[in-house]
ROVOSE-862609 format. One record per residue (C-alpha): residue number from 1; x, y, z. Coordinates in steps of 0.001 Angstrom, whole numbers, plus 500000, padded with zeros to 6 digits. Example, Ala and Ser with C-alpha at 12.3 -4.5 7.8 and 13.67 -1.06 7.14 Angstrom:
// ROVOSE-862609
<kepa><k>1</k><east>512300</east><north>495500</north><up>507800</up></kepa>
<kepa><k>2</k><east>513670</east><north>498940</north><up>507140</up></kepa>
// end
This chain:
// ROVOSE-862609
<kepa><k>1</k><east>427651</east><north>227957</north><up>211075</up></kepa>
<kepa><k>2</k><east>430560</east><north>225628</north><up>213268</up></kepa>
<kepa><k>3</k><east>428441</east><north>225077</north><up>216164</up></kepa>
<kepa><k>4</k><east>425313</east><north>223212</north><up>216153</up></kepa>
<kepa><k>5</k><east>422272</east><north>223961</north><up>217933</up></kepa>
<kepa><k>6</k><east>421856</east><north>222457</north><up>221208</up></kepa>
<kepa><k>7</k><east>418677</east><north>220351</north><up>221381</up></kepa>
<kepa><k>8</k><east>417204</east><north>219526</north><up>224975</up></kepa>
<kepa><k>9</k><east>416311</east><north>216378</north><up>226204</up></kepa>
<kepa><k>10</k><east>413480</east><north>214740</north><up>228435</up></kepa>
<kepa><k>11</k><east>414492</east><north>214223</north><up>231869</up></kepa>
<kepa><k>12</k><east>414963</east><north>210728</north><up>233271</up></kepa>
<kepa><k>13</k><east>412798</east><north>209255</north><up>236246</up></kepa>
<kepa><k>14</k><east>412977</east><north>211806</north><up>239245</up></kepa>
<kepa><k>15</k><east>415903</east><north>210495</north><up>241674</up></kepa>
<kepa><k>16</k><east>414468</east><north>209368</north><up>245280</up></kepa>
<kepa><k>17</k><east>413898</east><north>211119</north><up>247973</up></kepa>
<kepa><k>18</k><east>416516</east><north>209442</north><up>250135</up></kepa>
<kepa><k>19</k><east>419511</east><north>209778</north><up>247579</up></kepa>
<kepa><k>20</k><east>420969</east><north>212594</north><up>248524</up></kepa>
<kepa><k>21</k><east>421773</east><north>210869</north><up>252549</up></kepa>
<kepa><k>22</k><east>423199</east><north>208275</north><up>250498</up></kepa>
<kepa><k>23</k><east>425352</east><north>209774</north><up>248603</up></kepa>
<kepa><k>24</k><east>426669</east><north>211553</north><up>251719</up></kepa>
<kepa><k>25</k><east>427084</east><north>208350</north><up>253345</up></kepa>
<kepa><k>26</k><east>430718</east><north>206835</north><up>251947</up></kepa>
<kepa><k>27</k><east>432006</east><north>210340</north><up>253068</up></kepa>
<kepa><k>28</k><east>430766</east><north>209846</north><up>256781</up></kepa>
<kepa><k>29</k><east>432210</east><north>206436</north><up>257156</up></kepa>
<kepa><k>30</k><east>435596</east><north>207788</north><up>255625</up></kepa>
<kepa><k>31</k><east>435800</east><north>210183</north><up>258622</up></kepa>
<kepa><k>32</k><east>434830</east><north>208060</north><up>260739</up></kepa>
<kepa><k>33</k><east>437431</east><north>205546</north><up>260086</up></kepa>
<kepa><k>34</k><east>439857</east><north>208542</north><up>259970</up></kepa>
<kepa><k>35</k><east>438747</east><north>209587</north><up>263313</up></kepa>
<kepa><k>36</k><east>439945</east><north>206035</north><up>264491</up></kepa>
<kepa><k>37</k><east>442879</east><north>205167</north><up>262594</up></kepa>
<kepa><k>38</k><east>444919</east><north>208358</north><up>262802</up></kepa>
<kepa><k>39</k><east>442875</east><north>211221</north><up>265107</up></kepa>
<kepa><k>40</k><east>442072</east><north>209089</north><up>268070</up></kepa>
<kepa><k>41</k><east>445558</east><north>207523</north><up>268644</up></kepa>
<kepa><k>42</k><east>447232</east><north>210550</north><up>268121</up></kepa>
<kepa><k>43</k><east>445502</east><north>212228</north><up>270680</up></kepa>
<kepa><k>44</k><east>446056</east><north>209358</north><up>273353</up></kepa>
<kepa><k>45</k><east>449834</east><north>209441</north><up>272223</up></kepa>
<kepa><k>46</k><east>449708</east><north>213489</north><up>273330</up></kepa>
<kepa><k>47</k><east>448038</east><north>212327</north><up>276538</up></kepa>
<kepa><k>48</k><east>450534</east><north>209809</north><up>277398</up></kepa>
<kepa><k>49</k><east>453865</east><north>212343</north><up>276837</up></kepa>
<kepa><k>50</k><east>451925</east><north>215007</north><up>278399</up></kepa>
<kepa><k>51</k><east>451234</east><north>212875</north><up>281625</up></kepa>
<kepa><k>52</k><east>455627</east><north>211225</north><up>281411</up></kepa>
<kepa><k>53</k><east>456325</east><north>214897</north><up>281208</up></kepa>
<kepa><k>54</k><east>454645</east><north>216345</north><up>284158</up></kepa>
<kepa><k>55</k><east>455707</east><north>213173</north><up>286011</up></kepa>
<kepa><k>56</k><east>459681</east><north>213796</north><up>285462</up></kepa>
<kepa><k>57</k><east>461634</east><north>213558</north><up>288677</up></kepa>
<kepa><k>58</k><east>464867</east><north>214477</north><up>290197</up></kepa>
<kepa><k>59</k><east>467194</east><north>211777</north><up>289841</up></kepa>
<kepa><k>60</k><east>465099</east><north>210179</north><up>286531</up></kepa>
<kepa><k>61</k><east>467311</east><north>208881</north><up>283933</up></kepa>
<kepa><k>62</k><east>465898</east><north>210392</north><up>280092</up></kepa>
<kepa><k>63</k><east>466416</east><north>210601</north><up>276429</up></kepa>
<kepa><k>64</k><east>466353</east><north>214040</north><up>274434</up></kepa>
<kepa><k>65</k><east>464953</east><north>214705</north><up>271248</up></kepa>
<kepa><k>66</k><east>469010</east><north>215884</north><up>270580</up></kepa>
<kepa><k>67</k><east>469838</east><north>212169</north><up>271522</up></kepa>
<kepa><k>68</k><east>471376</east><north>213673</north><up>274758</up></kepa>
<kepa><k>69</k><east>471134</east><north>210672</north><up>277601</up></kepa>
<kepa><k>70</k><east>471273</east><north>212198</north><up>281075</up></kepa>
<kepa><k>71</k><east>470341</east><north>212452</north><up>284540</up></kepa>
<kepa><k>72</k><east>468183</east><north>215126</north><up>285923</up></kepa>
<kepa><k>73</k><east>469782</east><north>217254</north><up>288645</up></kepa>
<kepa><k>74</k><east>467575</east><north>220325</north><up>288757</up></kepa>
<kepa><k>75</k><east>463699</east><north>220761</north><up>287537</up></kepa>
<kepa><k>76</k><east>461681</east><north>224064</north><up>286833</up></kepa>
<kepa><k>77</k><east>458186</east><north>224439</north><up>285331</up></kepa>
<kepa><k>78</k><east>459703</east><north>224764</north><up>281915</up></kepa>
<kepa><k>79</k><east>463245</east><north>223557</north><up>282083</up></kepa>
<kepa><k>80</k><east>465316</east><north>220890</north><up>283556</up></kepa>
<kepa><k>81</k><east>469467</east><north>220528</north><up>283895</up></kepa>
<kepa><k>82</k><east>470716</east><north>217362</north><up>282933</up></kepa>
<kepa><k>83</k><east>473789</east><north>215394</north><up>284155</up></kepa>
<kepa><k>84</k><east>475508</east><north>214220</north><up>280668</up></kepa>
<kepa><k>85</k><east>478661</east><north>213599</north><up>282204</up></kepa>
<kepa><k>86</k><east>480568</east><north>214377</north><up>285585</up></kepa>
<kepa><k>87</k><east>481179</east><north>217923</north><up>285714</up></kepa>
<kepa><k>88</k><east>478862</east><north>218795</north><up>283193</up></kepa>
<kepa><k>89</k><east>475431</east><north>219916</north><up>283112</up></kepa>
<kepa><k>90</k><east>473238</east><north>221055</north><up>280263</up></kepa>
<kepa><k>91</k><east>469757</east><north>222944</north><up>280470</up></kepa>
<kepa><k>92</k><east>466812</east><north>221494</north><up>278527</up></kepa>
<kepa><k>93</k><east>463091</east><north>222341</north><up>278060</up></kepa>
<kepa><k>94</k><east>461081</east><north>219971</north><up>279860</up></kepa>
<kepa><k>95</k><east>459076</east><north>219346</north><up>276481</up></kepa>
<kepa><k>96</k><east>462885</east><north>218048</north><up>274648</up></kepa>
<kepa><k>97</k><east>462277</east><north>214653</north><up>276968</up></kepa>
<kepa><k>98</k><east>460982</east><north>211779</north><up>274675</up></kepa>
<kepa><k>99</k><east>461805</east><north>209179</north><up>276718</up></kepa>
<kepa><k>100</k><east>462348</east><north>208352</north><up>280495</up></kepa>
<kepa><k>101</k><east>465042</east><north>205461</north><up>280583</up></kepa>
<kepa><k>102</k><east>465042</east><north>202614</north><up>283493</up></kepa>
<kepa><k>103</k><east>467200</east><north>203383</north><up>286645</up></kepa>
<kepa><k>104</k><east>470935</east><north>202469</north><up>285666</up></kepa>
<kepa><k>105</k><east>470970</east><north>202893</north><up>282373</up></kepa>
<kepa><k>106</k><east>472872</east><north>205699</north><up>282129</up></kepa>
<kepa><k>107</k><east>476707</east><north>205513</north><up>283831</up></kepa>
<kepa><k>108</k><east>478539</east><north>207774</north><up>284893</up></kepa>
<kepa><k>109</k><east>482222</east><north>207384</north><up>283980</up></kepa>
// end
């Protein structure tokens, strides 16, 4: 026939008892490194962003995710009103703020 018969071979020496644990060690180390390189800094940045958004006050000059620069004129729990030019105000969500600028950065013309 076309298929040859399979013959059983004798097994090698039995694996040591701690071999399973040593096989998992590289995977565990990979997750520890992943935590300290990626997950922990991301959680720290989220915490800083949340604190910055909660600390917004009237008169702060901010930049939004859309690139608008303006001065906060009104605050709400979820919305804020930005003055982007004299007599021009827009409402944006608090979460859209990505940076608080130093005072005097936004010049009214």
